[in-house]
The first five atom37 places (N, CA, C, CB, O) and aatype in JSON, in Angstrom:
{
  "aatype": [12, 15, 0, 13, 10, 5, 5, 13, 0, 6, 1, 13, 0, 1, 10, 6, 0, 3, 8, 10, 3, 7, 10, 1, 2, 10, 18, 15, 3, 3, 9, 19, 13, 1, 3, 14, 10, 8, 5, 9, 8, 7, 10, 14, 0, 10, 5, 0, 18, 13, 0, 5, 10, 18, 0, 2, 19, 5, 3, 9, 8, 18, 16, 13, 15, 7, 0, 3, 6, 19, 5, 14, 7, 5, 7, 18, 10, 1, 17, 16, 10, 5, 13, 1, 8, 14, 1, 10, 0, 0, 7, 1, 5, 9, 3, 10, 5, 7, 4, 15, 8, 10, 5, 17, 1, 3, 1, 19, 18, 1, 8, 5, 3, 18, 13, 3, 0, 7, 0, 10, 10, 18, 6, 8, 9, 14, 10, 12, 7, 7, 0, 9, 1, 17, 10, 11, 7, 1, 10, 0],
  "atom_mask": [
    [1, 1, 1, 1, 1],
    [1, 1, 1, 1, 1],
    [1, 1, 1, 1, 1],
    [1, 1, 1, 1, 1],
    [1, 1, 1, 1, 1],
    [1, 1, 1, 1, 1],
    [1, 1, 1, 1, 1],
    [1, 1, 1, 1, 1],
    [1, 1, 1, 1, 1],
    [1, 1, 1, 1, 1],
    [1, 1, 1, 1, 1],
    [1, 1, 1, 1, 1],
    [1, 1, 1, 1, 1],
    [1, 1, 1, 1, 1],
    [1, 1, 1, 1, 1],
    [1, 1, 1, 1, 1],
    [1, 1, 1, 1, 1],
    [1, 1, 1, 1, 1],
    [1, 1, 1, 1, 1],
    [1, 1, 1, 1, 1],
    [1, 1, 1, 1, 1],
    [1, 1, 1, 0, 1],
    [1, 1, 1, 1, 1],
    [1, 1, 1, 1, 1],
    [1, 1, 1, 1, 1],
    [1, 1, 1, 1, 1],
    [1, 1, 1, 1, 1],
    [1, 1, 1, 1, 1],
    [1, 1, 1, 1, 1],
    [1, 1, 1, 1, 1],
    [1, 1, 1, 1, 1],
    [1, 1, 1, 1, 1],
    [1, 1, 1, 1, 1],
    [1, 1, 1, 1, 1],
    [1, 1, 1, 1, 1],
    [1, 1, 1, 1, 1],
    [1, 1, 1, 1, 1],
    [1, 1, 1, 1, 1],
    [1, 1, 1, 1, 1],
    [1, 1, 1, 1, 1],
    [1, 1, 1, 1, 1],
    [1, 1, 1, 0, 1],
    [1, 1, 1, 1, 1],
    [1, 1, 1, 1, 1],
    [1, 1, 1, 1, 1],
    [1, 1, 1, 1, 1],
    [1, 1, 1, 1, 1],
    [1, 1, 1, 1, 1],
    [1, 1, 1, 1, 1],
    [1, 1, 1, 1, 1],
    [1, 1, 1, 1, 1],
    [1, 1, 1, 1, 1],
    [1, 1, 1, 1, 1],
    [1, 1, 1, 1, 1],
    [1, 1, 1, 1, 1],
    [1, 1, 1, 1, 1],
    [1, 1, 1, 1, 1],
    [1, 1, 1, 1, 1],
    [1, 1, 1, 1, 1],
    [1, 1, 1, 1, 1],
    [1, 1, 1, 1, 1],
    [1, 1, 1, 1, 1],
    [1, 1, 1, 1, 1],
    [1, 1, 1, 1, 1],
    [1, 1, 1, 1, 1],
    [1, 1, 1, 0, 1],
    [1, 1, 1, 1, 1],
    [1, 1, 1, 1, 1],
    [1, 1, 1, 1, 1],
    [1, 1, 1, 1, 1],
    [1, 1, 1, 1, 1],
    [1, 1, 1, 1, 1],
    [1, 1, 1, 0, 1],
    [1, 1, 1, 1, 1],
    [1, 1, 1, 0, 1],
    [1, 1, 1, 1, 1],
    [1, 1, 1, 1, 1],
    [1, 1, 1, 1, 1],
    [1, 1, 1, 1, 1],
    [1, 1, 1, 1, 1],
    [1, 1, 1, 1, 1],
    [1, 1, 1, 1, 1],
    [1, 1, 1, 1, 1],
    [1, 1, 1, 1, 1],
    [1, 1, 1, 1, 1],
    [1, 1, 1, 1, 1],
    [1, 1, 1, 1, 1],
    [1, 1, 1, 1, 1],
    [1, 1, 1, 1, 1],
    [1, 1, 1, 1, 1],
    [1, 1, 1, 0, 1],
    [1, 1, 1, 1, 1],
    [1, 1, 1, 1, 1],
    [1, 1, 1, 1, 1],
    [1, 1, 1, 1, 1],
    [1, 1, 1, 1, 1],
    [1, 1, 1, 1, 1],
    [1, 1, 1, 0, 1],
    [1, 1, 1, 1, 1],
    [1, 1, 1, 1, 1],
    [1, 1, 1, 1, 1],
    [1, 1, 1, 1, 1],
    [1, 1, 1, 1, 1],
    [1, 1, 1, 1, 1],
    [1, 1, 1, 1, 1],
    [1, 1, 1, 1, 1],
    [1, 1, 1, 1, 1],
    [1, 1, 1, 1, 1],
    [1, 1, 1, 1, 1],
    [1, 1, 1, 1, 1],
    [1, 1, 1, 1, 1],
    [1, 1, 1, 1, 1],
    [1, 1, 1, 1, 1],
    [1, 1, 1, 1, 1],
    [1, 1, 1, 1, 1],
    [1, 1, 1, 1, 1],
    [1, 1, 1, 1, 1],
    [1, 1, 1, 0, 1],
    [1, 1, 1, 1, 1],
    [1, 1, 1, 1, 1],
    [1, 1, 1, 1, 1],
    [1, 1, 1, 1, 1],
    [1, 1, 1, 1, 1],
    [1, 1, 1, 1, 1],
    [1, 1, 1, 1, 1],
    [1, 1, 1, 1, 1],
    [1, 1, 1, 1, 1],
    [1, 1, 1, 1, 1],
    [1, 1, 1, 0, 1],
    [1, 1, 1, 0, 1],
    [1, 1, 1, 1, 1],
    [1, 1, 1, 1, 1],
    [1, 1, 1, 1, 1],
    [1, 1, 1, 1, 1],
    [1, 1, 1, 1, 1],
    [1, 1, 1, 1, 1],
    [1, 1, 1, 0, 1],
    [1, 1, 1, 1, 1],
    [1, 1, 1, 1, 1],
    [1, 1, 1, 1, 1]
  ],
  "atom_positions": [
    [[-2.78, 19.99, -9.14], [-2.78, 19.48, -9.68], [-3.66, 19.19, -10.87], [-2.56, 19.08, -9.08], [-4.71, 19.84, -10.84]],
    [[-3.57, 18.62, -11.62], [-4.48, 18.42, -12.8], [-5.53, 17.76, -12.78], [-3.98, 17.94, -13.71], [-5.42, 16.78, -12.04]],
    [[-6.63, 17.86, -13.33], [-8.43, 17.86, -12.78], [-8.28, 16.05, -14.01], [-10.13, 20.06, -13.7], [-9.18, 15.45, -14.59]],
    [[-7.08, 15.82, -13.94], [-7.7, 14.29, -14.57], [-6.69, 13.07, -13.44], [-7.15, 14.05, -16.88], [-6.98, 11.88, -13.34]],
    [[-5.65, 13.67, -12.8], [-4.59, 13.26, -11.69], [-5.19, 13.04, -10.36], [-3.49, 14.34, -11.51], [-5.07, 12.06, -9.62]],
    [[-6.05, 14.49, -10.15], [-6.83, 14.85, -9.29], [-7.88, 13.39, -8.97], [-7.5, 16.22, -9.86], [-7.77, 12.72, -7.94]],
    [[-8.99, 13.07, -10.18], [-10.33, 12.36, -10.2], [-9.24, 10.56, -9.8], [-11.49, 12.64, -12.27], [-9.44, 9.83, -8.83]],
    [[-8.35, 10.38, -10.76], [-6.83, 9.27, -10.26], [-6.93, 9.11, -9.59], [-5.52, 9.37, -10.13], [-7.53, 8.07, -9.3]],
    [[-6.32, 10.21, -8.34], [-5.9, 9.02, -7.19], [-7.29, 9.46, -6.48], [-4.11, 9.22, -6.07], [-7.27, 8.7, -5.51]],
    [[-8.29, 10.08, -6.37], [-9.43, 10.06, -5.52], [-10.03, 8.6, -5.58], [-10.48, 11.17, -5.96], [-10.84, 8.23, -4.74]],
    [[-9.64, 7.87, -6.5], [-10.68, 6.87, -6.75], [-10.14, 5.43, -6.91], [-11.45, 7.25, -8.01], [-10.62, 4.3, -6.84]],
    [[-8.31, 6.24, -7.28], [-7.4, 4.89, -6.54], [-7.97, 4.52, -5.15], [-5.63, 5.3, -6.23], [-8.74, 3.6, -4.87]],
    [[-7.31, 5.64, -4.16], [-7.29, 5.83, -2.56], [-8.61, 4.81, -2.36], [-7.53, 7.71, -1.9], [-8.34, 3.88, -1.61]],
    [[-9.74, 4.81, -2.77], [-11.22, 4.22, -2.83], [-10.95, 2.23, -2.98], [-12.18, 5.1, -4.58], [-11.55, 1.29, -2.47]],
    [[-10.05, 2.29, -3.71], [-10.31, 1.11, -4.25], [-9.73, -0.17, -2.45], [-9.13, 1.04, -6.14], [-8.78, -0.09, -1.67]],
    [[-11.05, -1.24, -2.57], [-10.59, -1.95, -1.79], [-10.96, -3.56, -1.92], [-10.92, -1.34, -0.68], [-11.72, -3.98, -2.79]],
    [[-10.32, -4.4, -0.96], [-10.85, -6.39, -2.0], [-11.92, -6.23, -2.66], [-11.43, -8.05, -0.94], [-12.04, -6.5, -3.85]],
    [[-13.08, -5.62, -1.68], [-14.08, -6.23, -2.31], [-15.26, -4.68, -3.71], [-15.07, -7.04, -0.59], [-16.29, -4.82, -4.37]],
    [[-14.25, -3.39, -3.49], [-14.74, -3.01, -4.59], [-13.11, -2.62, -5.62], [-15.91, -1.67, -4.18], [-12.61, -1.49, -5.58]],
    [[-12.45, -3.88, -6.55], [-11.56, -3.76, -7.46], [-12.39, -3.56, -8.55], [-10.63, -4.79, -7.55], [-11.64, -3.08, -9.39]],
    [[-13.5, -3.65, -9.02], [-14.22, -3.19, -10.33], [-13.85, -2.17, -10.85], [-15.49, -2.98, -10.27], [-13.55, -1.94, -12.02]],
    [[-13.87, -1.46, -9.86], [-13.51, 0.18, -10.81], [-12.36, 0.65, -10.86], [0.0, 0.0, 0.0], [-11.98, 1.82, -10.83]],
    [[-11.47, -0.86, -10.98], [-10.04, -0.76, -12.02], [-9.89, -0.55, -13.45], [-9.34, -1.93, -12.0], [-9.0, 0.07, -14.03]],
    [[-10.89, -1.16, -13.92], [-11.93, -0.77, -15.32], [-12.08, 0.61, -15.41], [-13.54, -1.36, -15.26], [-12.17, 0.88, -16.61]],
    [[-12.18, 2.08, -14.42], [-12.91, 2.89, -14.91], [-11.22, 3.48, -14.54], [-14.58, 3.35, -14.35], [-10.96, 4.68, -14.43]],
    [[-10.45, 2.64, -14.43], [-9.06, 3.58, -14.2], [-8.42, 3.36, -15.43], [-7.97, 3.17, -12.88], [-8.1, 4.44, -15.92]],
    [[-8.14, 2.51, -16.07], [-7.65, 1.7, -16.68], [-7.72, 1.03, -18.4], [-7.91, 1.08, -15.88], [-8.52, 0.13, -18.65]],
    [[-7.06, 1.44, -19.18], [-7.52, 0.39, -20.38], [-7.16, -0.45, -20.68], [-7.58, 0.57, -21.33], [-6.02, -0.76, -20.34]],
    [[-8.05, -1.4, -21.61], [-7.76, -2.88, -21.51], [-6.21, -3.61, -21.61], [-8.56, -3.44, -22.61], [-5.88, -4.74, -21.24]],
    [[-5.4, -2.57, -22.23], [-4.27, -2.69, -22.67], [-3.33, -2.06, -21.97], [-4.25, -2.41, -23.77], [-2.35, -1.46, -22.42]],
    [[-3.76, -2.26, -20.56], [-2.72, -1.41, -19.73], [-1.32, -2.51, -19.84], [-3.36, -1.07, -17.85], [-1.21, -3.66, -20.27]],
    [[-0.25, -1.44, -19.15], [0.81, -2.4, -19.17], [1.01, -1.37, -17.52], [2.22, -2.47, -20.81], [1.03, -0.16, -17.31]],
    [[1.13, -2.52, -16.66], [2.0, -1.87, -15.72], [3.14, -2.6, -15.16], [1.26, -1.46, -14.68], [3.54, -3.76, -15.23]],
    [[3.62, -1.32, -14.47], [5.05, -1.97, -14.18], [5.72, -1.18, -12.43], [6.3, -1.43, -15.88], [5.61, 0.01, -12.11]],
    [[6.23, -2.03, -11.79], [7.18, -1.84, -10.66], [8.45, -2.9, -10.41], [6.3, -1.85, -9.43], [9.14, -3.81, -10.88]],
    [[8.19, -2.05, -9.33], [10.04, -2.74, -9.32], [10.06, -4.06, -9.26], [11.1, -2.35, -7.92], [10.87, -4.73, -9.92]],
    [[8.8, -4.79, -8.14], [8.9, -6.03, -8.82], [7.82, -7.02, -9.48], [9.45, -6.67, -8.0], [7.41, -8.11, -9.1]],
    [[7.49, -6.25, -10.62], [6.35, -7.05, -11.2], [6.31, -6.26, -12.41], [4.91, -7.13, -10.33], [6.69, -5.1, -12.28]],
    [[5.75, -6.83, -14.09], [5.09, -6.41, -14.88], [4.07, -7.06, -15.38], [5.68, -6.1, -15.56], [3.98, -8.28, -15.45]],
    [[3.26, -6.26, -15.75], [1.83, -6.57, -15.74], [1.31, -5.87, -17.15], [1.05, -5.93, -14.29], [1.38, -4.66, -17.36]],
    [[0.85, -6.73, -17.97], [0.22, -6.96, -19.42], [-1.63, -6.82, -19.43], [0.74, -8.74, -19.94], [-2.08, -7.95, -19.23]],
    [[-2.57, -5.98, -19.57], [-3.44, -5.9, -19.8], [-4.79, -5.77, -18.5], [0.0, 0.0, 0.0], [-4.35, -6.23, -17.44]],
    [[-5.52, -5.52, -18.41], [-6.75, -5.24, -17.61], [-7.23, -6.34, -16.74], [-7.86, -4.87, -18.49], [-8.14, -6.17, -15.93]],
    [[-6.52, -7.67, -16.94], [-7.67, -8.91, -16.6], [-6.26, -9.42, -15.35], [-8.28, -10.46, -18.45], [-6.3, -9.56, -14.13]],
    [[-5.13, -9.57, -16.38], [-3.5, -9.29, -15.31], [-3.95, -8.5, -14.03], [-2.07, -8.06, -16.22], [-4.28, -8.87, -12.9]],
    [[-3.82, -7.18, -14.69], [-4.32, -6.16, -13.34], [-5.19, -6.23, -12.84], [-4.5, -5.01, -13.38], [-5.46, -5.09, -12.46]],
    [[-5.77, -6.77, -12.6], [-7.24, -7.13, -11.86], [-6.78, -8.63, -11.29], [-8.85, -7.21, -13.13], [-6.68, -8.79, -10.07]],
    [[-6.66, -9.09, -11.68], [-5.78, -10.36, -10.47], [-4.65, -9.98, -9.43], [-4.83, -11.55, -11.37], [-4.57, -10.38, -8.27]],
    [[-3.78, -9.08, -10.1], [-2.79, -8.79, -9.46], [-3.05, -8.21, -8.29], [-2.06, -8.15, -10.1], [-2.35, -8.49, -7.31]],
    [[-4.62, -6.87, -8.14], [-4.88, -6.18, -7.27], [-5.53, -7.19, -6.21], [-5.62, -5.08, -7.77], [-5.02, -7.19, -5.09]],
    [[-6.87, -8.26, -6.52], [-7.27, -8.92, -6.11], [-6.08, -9.75, -4.54], [-7.73, -9.51, -7.39], [-6.08, -9.94, -3.32]],
    [[-5.1, -9.97, -6.03], [-3.79, -11.31, -5.05], [-3.57, -10.04, -3.69], [-1.37, -11.85, -6.37], [-3.71, -10.22, -2.48]],
    [[-3.17, -8.69, -4.46], [-2.27, -7.89, -3.3], [-3.25, -7.43, -2.32], [-1.37, -6.51, -3.88], [-2.78, -7.25, -1.2]],
    [[-5.28, -7.07, -2.56], [-5.4, -6.3, -1.36], [-5.9, -8.23, -0.25], [-7.04, -4.56, -1.63], [-5.95, -8.33, 0.98]],
    [[-6.06, -8.97, -0.92], [-6.33, -10.15, -0.3], [-5.63, -10.32, 0.93], [-6.06, -11.17, -1.12], [-6.17, -10.31, 2.03]],
    [[-3.73, -10.58, 0.57], [-2.8, -10.76, 1.17], [-2.76, -9.93, 2.25], [-1.89, -10.74, 0.46], [-2.3, -10.37, 3.31]],
    [[-3.3, -8.43, 2.15], [-2.61, -7.8, 3.51], [-3.85, -6.84, 4.13], [-1.03, -6.73, 3.1], [-4.93, -6.75, 3.55]],
    [[-3.53, -6.12, 5.41], [-4.34, -5.87, 5.81], [-4.49, -4.18, 6.19], [-4.38, -6.79, 6.6], [-3.63, -3.46, 6.69]],
    [[-5.52, -3.9, 5.88], [-5.38, -1.79, 6.85], [-4.88, -1.34, 5.64], [-3.83, -1.22, 8.63], [-4.33, -0.28, 5.95]],
    [[-4.7, -1.56, 4.09], [-4.21, -0.83, 2.81], [-4.99, 0.42, 2.85], [-4.45, -1.67, 1.38], [-6.19, 0.62, 3.04]],
    [[-3.83, 1.33, 2.59], [-4.47, 2.9, 2.04], [-3.18, 2.95, 1.87], [-5.4, 4.23, 3.02], [-2.11, 2.51, 2.28]],
    [[-3.97, 4.11, 0.65], [-2.96, 5.34, -0.37], [-2.69, 6.43, 0.33], [-3.68, 6.02, -1.77], [-3.52, 6.4, 1.24]],
    [[-2.06, 7.34, 0.46], [-2.74, 8.34, 0.86], [-1.22, 9.34, -0.44], [-2.95, 8.52, 3.07], [-0.01, 9.14, -0.37]],
    [[-2.05, 10.47, -1.59], [-1.24, 10.61, -2.76], [-1.42, 12.59, -1.5], [-2.13, 10.1, -5.05], [-2.22, 13.19, -0.78]],
    [[0.47, 12.72, -2.28], [0.44, 13.81, -1.38], [1.01, 15.24, -2.45], [1.54, 13.38, 0.11], [1.93, 15.98, -2.1]],
    [[0.42, 15.34, -3.47], [1.57, 15.84, -4.86], [1.1, 15.01, -5.91], [0.0, 0.0, 0.0], [0.92, 13.81, -5.67]],
    [[0.8, 15.65, -7.47], [0.68, 15.87, -8.04], [1.42, 16.04, -9.44], [0.32, 16.24, -7.51], [1.36, 17.26, -9.33]],
    [[2.12, 15.86, -10.75], [2.68, 16.85, -11.07], [2.15, 16.47, -13.03], [4.5, 16.86, -10.37], [2.88, 15.78, -13.73]],
    [[0.81, 17.08, -13.6], [1.43, 17.11, -14.72], [2.28, 17.44, -15.7], [1.12, 17.14, -14.93], [2.05, 18.56, -16.16]],
    [[3.43, 16.71, -16.32], [3.96, 17.17, -16.87], [3.86, 18.15, -18.66], [4.49, 16.32, -16.55], [4.08, 19.32, -18.95]],
    [[3.44, 17.01, -19.44], [2.72, 17.59, -20.06], [1.12, 16.5, -20.52], [3.73, 18.12, -21.16], [0.68, 15.45, -20.05]],
    [[0.65, 17.41, -21.63], [-0.98, 16.6, -21.56], [-0.75, 15.25, -22.14], [-2.36, 17.42, -22.58], [-0.25, 14.93, -23.22]],
    [[-1.47, 14.2, -20.68], [-1.98, 12.95, -21.14], [-0.42, 12.37, -20.04], [0.0, 0.0, 0.0], [-0.15, 11.17, -20.19]],
    [[0.42, 13.09, -19.13], [1.43, 12.5, -18.37], [1.65, 12.9, -17.39], [2.39, 12.43, -18.78], [1.67, 14.13, -17.45]],
    [[1.96, 12.34, -15.85], [1.8, 13.67, -15.14], [2.61, 11.89, -14.07], [0.0, 0.0, 0.0], [2.72, 10.78, -14.58]],
    [[3.01, 12.28, -12.55], [3.38, 11.29, -11.52], [1.82, 12.31, -10.0], [5.93, 11.44, -11.06], [1.27, 13.31, -9.54]],
    [[2.03, 10.83, -10.05], [1.55, 11.37, -8.39], [2.27, 11.2, -7.21], [0.34, 10.74, -7.92], [2.48, 9.99, -7.12]],
    [[2.8, 11.83, -6.18], [3.45, 11.12, -5.33], [2.59, 10.26, -4.0], [4.41, 12.11, -4.9], [1.43, 10.67, -3.93]],
    [[2.87, 9.36, -3.11], [1.32, 9.02, -2.32], [2.74, 7.98, -1.77], [-0.71, 8.25, -3.39], [3.85, 8.0, -2.3]],
    [[2.26, 6.96, -0.41], [2.42, 6.8, 1.09], [1.4, 5.97, 1.38], [2.37, 8.07, 1.96], [0.31, 6.24, 1.88]],
    [[2.05, 4.44, 0.85], [1.14, 3.16, 1.3], [1.65, 2.85, 2.33], [1.03, 1.92, 0.47], [2.81, 2.61, 2.65]],
    [[0.17, 2.89, 3.16], [0.41, 1.72, 4.71], [-0.21, 1.11, 4.58], [0.23, 1.93, 6.18], [-1.34, 1.28, 4.14]],
    [[0.54, -0.35, 5.06], [-0.48, -1.62, 5.05], [0.46, -2.62, 6.26], [-0.67, -2.5, 3.1], [1.55, -2.39, 6.79]],
    [[-0.4, -3.69, 6.39], [0.36, -4.44, 7.67], [-0.28, -6.15, 7.11], [-0.39, -3.72, 9.72], [-1.42, -6.59, 6.97]],
    [[1.13, -6.77, 6.89], [1.31, -8.07, 6.33], [0.97, -8.84, 7.65], [2.85, -8.35, 5.65], [0.68, -8.11, 8.59]],
    [[0.94, -10.19, 7.88], [1.11, -11.28, 9.18], [2.13, -11.5, 9.4], [0.62, -12.53, 9.17], [2.72, -11.3, 10.46]],
    [[2.62, -12.04, 8.24], [4.64, -12.08, 7.9], [5.02, -11.66, 7.43], [5.5, -12.81, 7.46], [5.87, -12.26, 6.78]],
    [[4.84, -9.87, 7.12], [5.98, -8.97, 7.8], [6.03, -7.9, 8.83], [6.49, -8.37, 6.94], [5.06, -7.18, 9.06]],
    [[7.06, -7.8, 9.38], [7.69, -6.38, 10.18], [6.44, -6.91, 11.58], [7.33, -4.19, 9.04], [5.44, -6.25, 11.86]],
    [[6.8, -8.05, 12.18], [4.95, -9.08, 12.86], [4.5, -8.04, 12.72], [4.47, -9.91, 14.72], [4.66, -7.12, 13.53]],
    [[3.68, -7.96, 11.37], [2.14, -7.66, 11.5], [2.71, -6.27, 12.01], [0.0, 0.0, 0.0], [3.45, -6.68, 12.91]],
    [[2.8, -5.31, 12.03], [3.2, -4.02, 12.55], [2.68, -2.98, 10.97], [5.21, -4.06, 13.07], [2.5, -3.48, 9.86]],
    [[2.57, -1.83, 11.24], [2.29, -1.11, 10.04], [3.18, -1.0, 9.41], [1.83, -0.02, 10.09], [4.23, -1.01, 10.06]],
    [[3.32, -0.86, 8.03], [4.6, -0.42, 7.04], [4.13, 1.5, 6.52], [4.61, -1.87, 5.21], [3.17, 2.28, 6.47]],
    [[5.24, 1.43, 6.33], [5.01, 2.98, 5.7], [5.96, 2.77, 3.99], [6.0, 4.54, 7.09], [7.1, 2.31, 3.95]],
    [[5.2, 3.2, 2.79], [6.49, 2.94, 1.89], [5.77, 3.95, 0.86], [6.92, 1.1, 1.28], [4.57, 4.11, 0.61]],
    [[6.95, 4.61, 0.35], [6.86, 5.89, 0.43], [7.08, 5.86, -1.13], [7.85, 6.71, 1.48], [7.92, 5.03, -1.47]],
    [[6.35, 6.79, -2.47], [7.22, 5.74, -3.58], [5.84, 7.23, -4.81], [0.0, 0.0, 0.0], [4.92, 8.01, -4.58]],
    [[6.51, 6.82, -5.78], [5.94, 7.13, -6.58], [4.91, 6.8, -7.86], [6.55, 7.44, -6.64], [4.84, 5.62, -8.2]],
    [[3.89, 8.06, -8.78], [4.14, 6.85, -10.37], [3.74, 7.24, -11.15], [3.6, 5.47, -10.63], [2.69, 7.86, -11.04]],
    [[4.44, 7.05, -12.53], [4.13, 7.39, -13.36], [3.47, 7.47, -14.33], [4.47, 7.4, -13.42], [4.06, 6.94, -15.27]],
    [[2.05, 8.06, -14.76], [1.23, 7.79, -14.91], [0.8, 7.96, -17.42], [0.59, 8.69, -13.49], [1.27, 8.88, -18.09]],
    [[0.52, 7.61, -17.6], [0.45, 8.09, -18.81], [-1.39, 7.47, -19.29], [1.97, 7.42, -19.79], [-1.86, 6.35, -19.15]],
    [[-2.07, 8.75, -19.88], [-3.34, 8.76, -20.09], [-3.88, 8.97, -21.02], [-3.78, 9.28, -19.54], [-3.79, 10.19, -21.21]],
    [[-4.7, 8.29, -22.15], [-5.5, 9.62, -22.73], [-7.23, 9.7, -21.97], [-5.64, 9.4, -24.77], [-7.61, 10.65, -21.29]],
    [[-8.16, 8.36, -22.33], [-9.38, 8.74, -21.77], [-9.2, 7.8, -20.44], [-10.77, 8.45, -22.8], [-10.02, 8.15, -19.59]],
    [[-8.18, 6.46, -19.88], [-7.66, 5.65, -19.22], [-6.3, 5.85, -19.29], [-8.05, 4.55, -19.51], [-5.53, 6.29, -20.13]],
    [[-6.16, 5.1, -17.46], [-4.3, 5.53, -18.28], [-4.01, 3.4, -19.03], [-2.19, 6.25, -15.94], [-4.43, 2.24, -18.98]],
    [[-3.0, 4.32, -19.61], [-2.72, 2.71, -20.29], [-1.45, 2.2, -19.88], [-2.66, 2.64, -22.0], [-1.13, 1.03, -20.11]],
    [[-0.39, 3.39, -19.01], [0.91, 3.1, -18.73], [0.75, 3.38, -17.18], [2.05, 3.98, -19.59], [0.32, 4.46, -16.75]],
    [[1.05, 2.56, -16.55], [2.33, 2.6, -14.53], [3.16, 2.49, -14.75], [2.48, 1.52, -13.16], [3.58, 1.6, -15.49]],
    [[3.75, 3.28, -14.27], [5.29, 2.24, -13.28], [5.0, 3.26, -12.14], [7.59, 2.29, -14.06], [4.59, 4.41, -12.03]],
    [[5.37, 2.35, -11.43], [5.25, 3.0, -9.75], [6.92, 2.54, -9.32], [3.65, 1.95, -8.42], [7.45, 1.45, -9.54]],
    [[7.53, 3.76, -8.63], [8.6, 3.65, -7.96], [8.54, 4.32, -6.77], [9.56, 4.0, -8.63], [8.21, 5.44, -6.39]],
    [[9.18, 2.8, -6.03], [9.73, 3.11, -4.69], [10.29, 1.5, -4.64], [8.47, 3.72, -3.32], [10.28, 0.57, -5.44]],
    [[10.91, 1.76, -2.93], [12.03, 0.55, -2.44], [11.73, -0.37, -2.51], [12.51, 0.4, -1.31], [10.58, -0.65, -2.14]],
    [[12.28, -1.0, -2.83], [11.48, -2.71, -2.98], [12.28, -3.47, -1.24], [12.4, -4.0, -5.15], [12.19, -4.44, -0.48]],
    [[13.11, -2.04, -1.46], [13.76, -3.23, -0.1], [12.74, -2.55, 1.55], [0.0, 0.0, 0.0], [12.44, -3.25, 2.52]],
    [[12.58, -1.85, 1.46], [11.43, -0.73, 2.48], [10.53, -1.07, 2.24], [11.22, 0.79, 2.36], [9.69, -0.61, 3.01]],
    [[9.98, -1.96, 1.23], [8.39, -2.49, 1.12], [8.89, -3.96, 1.57], [7.45, -2.37, -0.7], [7.82, -4.52, 1.78]],
    [[9.75, -4.76, 1.79], [9.46, -6.19, 1.89], [10.83, -6.33, 2.44], [9.01, -7.1, 0.5], [10.97, -5.99, 3.61]],
    [[11.53, -6.62, 2.0], [13.38, -7.31, 2.44], [13.75, -6.69, 4.16], [15.06, -6.28, 0.96], [14.13, -7.33, 5.14]],
    [[13.46, -5.19, 4.03], [13.46, -5.15, 4.87], [12.94, -5.42, 6.51], [13.57, -4.72, 4.44], [13.55, -4.89, 7.43]],
    [[11.59, -6.43, 6.79], [10.65, -6.68, 7.52], [10.84, -7.81, 7.13], [9.48, -6.08, 7.5], [9.74, -8.35, 6.98]],
    [[11.49, -8.34, 6.94], [11.86, -10.24, 6.79], [12.55, -10.64, 8.07], [13.15, -10.76, 5.32], [13.59, -9.99, 8.14]],
    [[12.45, -11.23, 8.83], [13.56, -11.68, 9.84], [14.75, -12.27, 9.07], [13.01, -12.8, 10.9], [14.7, -12.81, 7.97]],
    [[16.53, -11.98, 10.34], [17.66, -11.71, 9.43], [17.73, -11.37, 8.35], [18.25, -12.42, 9.27], [18.96, -11.34, 8.3]],
    [[17.41, -11.05, 7.35], [17.43, -10.73, 5.62], [17.29, -9.16, 6.2], [15.81, -11.53, 4.27], [18.17, -8.42, 5.77]],
    [[16.34, -8.56, 7.1], [15.71, -7.22, 7.43], [16.76, -6.47, 7.85], [0.0, 0.0, 0.0], [17.1, -5.44, 7.27]],
    [[17.43, -7.02, 9.1], [18.49, -6.35, 9.74], [20.15, -6.72, 8.69], [0.0, 0.0, 0.0], [20.89, -7.2, 9.55]],
    [[20.54, -6.71, 8.04], [21.39, -7.3, 7.75], [20.65, -5.64, 6.0], [21.4, -9.51, 7.97], [21.1, -4.61, 5.5]],
    [[20.05, -6.07, 5.93], [19.49, -4.91, 4.63], [19.66, -3.52, 5.68], [17.32, -5.22, 3.9], [20.67, -2.87, 5.43]],
    [[19.03, -3.14, 6.49], [19.2, -1.97, 6.92], [20.74, -1.67, 7.4], [18.21, -1.81, 7.93], [21.12, -0.53, 7.7]],
    [[21.34, -2.47, 7.42], [22.63, -2.78, 8.27], [24.03, -2.02, 7.33], [22.82, -4.77, 8.44], [25.04, -1.37, 7.61]],
    [[23.27, -2.67, 5.86], [24.0, -2.13, 4.43], [23.6, -0.78, 3.92], [23.66, -3.09, 3.2], [24.25, 0.01, 3.23]],
    [[22.12, -0.67, 4.53], [21.62, 0.39, 4.07], [22.45, 1.8, 5.24], [19.79, 0.11, 4.09], [22.58, 2.97, 4.88]],
    [[22.71, 1.48, 6.03], [23.16, 2.4, 6.88], [24.72, 2.71, 6.58], [0.0, 0.0, 0.0], [25.22, 3.82, 6.71]],
    [[25.47, 1.47, 6.12], [26.78, 1.56, 6.54], [27.02, 2.38, 4.9], [27.68, -0.15, 7.05], [28.12, 2.87, 4.64]],
    [[25.74, 2.47, 3.76], [25.92, 3.07, 2.1], [26.05, 4.86, 2.69], [24.01, 2.63, 0.69], [26.87, 5.64, 2.22]],
    [[24.99, 5.26, 3.85], [24.56, 6.64, 3.23], [26.02, 7.26, 4.65], [22.16, 7.26, 3.44], [26.29, 8.45, 4.78]]
  ]
}
């Protein structure tokens, strides 16, 4: 694992609701962050997104399982997100696997997350969750 990706993963894993000021050490002011549900431009917007995320979930924790630097200043981190949300999965822990494509100079200026949005959200909503799990089973 590259030194940059190792350091990024360690710092990111330490983020907590009351310690989000560390985002400015990880991301550039002009950060572009994307995932299957969001597209965010700029560090203030990213800080607001993480503040809302951490305020709405409980027991949030990222575990990083690997990293690959594909060229200088660009690489991937594989991760598992564990969290609880009172309105999802009856408050039980949800585990989500994904990966992040990062581009950086001294800090990350582009962050693209890849994960199954259904596994994050839709599968844990009453009625809708059962239908999505059934459909996934039929397609497999």
